[in-house]
C-alpha positions in Angstrom: -101.3 78.6 -132.1 -102.5 76.9 -129.0 -105.8 74.9 -129.1 -108.0 74.9 -126.1 -110.2 71.8 -125.7 -113.0 72.0 -123.2 -114.3 68.6 -122.1 -118.0 67.8 -122.1 -118.2 67.9 -118.3 -116.5 71.3 -118.0 -118.6 72.7 -120.9 -121.8 71.6 -119.4 -121.0 73.2 -116.1 -120.1 76.5 -117.8 -123.2 76.2 -119.9 -125.5 75.5 -117.0 -124.2 78.3 -114.9 -124.4 80.8 -117.7 -128.0 79.9 -118.5 -128.9 80.0 -114.8 -127.2 83.4 -114.5 -128.9 84.9 -117.5 -132.2 83.3 -116.8 -133.1 83.9 -120.4 -135.5 86.7 -119.3 -136.8 89.3 -121.6 -134.4 91.9 -120.1 -131.5 89.9 -121.5 -133.0 90.0 -125.0 -133.8 93.7 -124.7 -130.3 94.5 -123.4 -128.5 92.8 -126.3 -131.1 93.5 -129.1 -129.1 96.5 -130.4 -125.8 94.6 -130.4 -125.4 91.6 -132.9 -122.6 90.2 -130.7 -123.4 90.6 -127.0 -120.5 90.2 -124.7 -121.5 87.0 -122.9 -119.0 84.4 -121.8 -119.5 81.2 -119.8 -118.3 81.5 -116.2 -115.4 79.5 -114.9 -115.9 75.9 -113.9 -116.8 75.5 -110.2 -117.5 71.7 -110.0 -115.7 69.0 -111.9 -118.3 66.3 -111.9 -121.2 67.7 -114.0 -122.2 65.5 -116.8 -123.7 66.5 -120.2 -127.4 65.8 -120.1 -129.7 65.9 -123.1 -130.1 63.9 -126.4 -128.2 64.0 -129.6 -130.8 64.8 -132.3 -131.4 62.9 -135.5 -131.5 64.8 -138.9 -135.3 65.2 -139.0 -135.3 66.6 -135.4 -132.5 69.0 -136.1 -134.2 70.3 -139.2 -137.5 70.7 -137.5 -135.8 72.6 -134.6 -133.8 75.0 -136.7 -135.7 75.4 -140.0 -137.3 78.9 -140.1 -136.0 79.7 -136.6 -133.2 81.7 -135.1 -130.3 80.6 -132.8 -128.5 82.9 -130.4 -125.5 81.6 -128.6 -121.7 81.4 -128.1 -119.2 79.4 -130.1 -116.0 78.5 -128.2 -113.9 79.4 -131.2 -115.5 82.7 -132.1 -117.7 84.2 -129.5 -121.4 85.3 -129.5 -123.6 85.0 -132.6 -127.2 85.2 -133.8 -128.4 83.4 -137.0 -131.6 82.7 -138.8 -132.0 79.4 -140.7 -134.3 80.1 -143.6 -136.4 77.3 -145.0 -134.6 77.6 -148.4 -131.3 76.7 -146.8 -129.9 80.2 -146.3 -128.4 81.1 -143.0 -128.3 84.8 -142.2 -126.5 86.7 -139.5 -126.3 90.4 -138.8 -123.5 91.1 -141.3 -123.2 87.8 -143.3 -125.0 85.2 -145.3 -124.3 81.6 -146.0 -126.0 78.2 -146.5 -127.1 75.3 -144.3 -128.1 71.7 -145.1 -128.4 68.4 -143.4 -125.8 65.6 -143.9 -126.7 62.4 -142.2 -127.5 63.5 -138.6 -125.5 66.7 -138.7 -126.3 70.3 -139.8 -123.6 71.7 -142.1 -123.0 75.4 -142.6 -120.9 77.2 -145.1 -120.1 80.9 -145.3 -118.1 82.8 -147.9 -114.4 82.6 -147.1 -114.9 80.2 -144.2 -114.6 76.5 -144.0 -117.7 74.3 -144.0 -118.5 72.8 -140.6 -121.0 70.0 -139.8 -122.3 69.9 -136.2 -124.2 67.3 -134.3 -126.9 69.0 -132.2 -127.5 68.0 -128.6 -130.8 69.2 -127.1 -130.4 69.7 -123.3 -133.2 69.2 -120.7 -133.4 73.0 -120.4 -134.4 73.3 -124.1 -131.1 74.9 -125.1 -128.7 73.1 -127.6 -125.1 72.3 -127.7 -123.2 72.3 -131.1 -120.8 69.3 -131.1 -117.9 69.0 -133.5 -116.0 65.7 -133.6 -117.8 64.6 -130.5 -116.8 67.6 -128.4 -118.9 70.7 -127.5 -118.1 73.6 -129.8 -120.8 76.0 -128.7 -124.2 76.5 -127.2 -127.4 78.3 -128.2 -131.0 78.9 -127.4 -133.6 78.6 -130.2 -136.0 81.5 -130.9 -139.1 81.2 -133.0 -139.0 82.5 -136.5 -136.7 85.3 -137.8 -136.5 86.7 -134.3 -134.0 89.5 -135.1 -135.5 90.3 -138.5 -132.4 89.5 -140.6 
């Protein structure tokens, strides 16, 4: 099985272009509201020198950002997703449920039948976040207030 590693610079360019293209307007939310896994992919890289902006968050900031909120985004390993992070440590998607907790400055998530992963969270200047695994971008998301999709 081949592993594709996307460097931080390439990921940021893909990420920036996608967010620019989508504009995160209400029509995007309406268009994908009926589908738990919208077909959104980052565009191909067009410039090699884009650097990853933003700040790696500390545990308290990650918890404040995600607790009782929803993230909607794209994981490089698995595609689009939507999840709600309940205050009791439950994480809920359209067809699944798991748990989340803080470990040092990372958020860990566990789902039945899937490995546990702990991500560092980088908040970009745009307000969006990048999930980082082992120092490399693993996905991106925007944060929506509350249980946005009523999981």
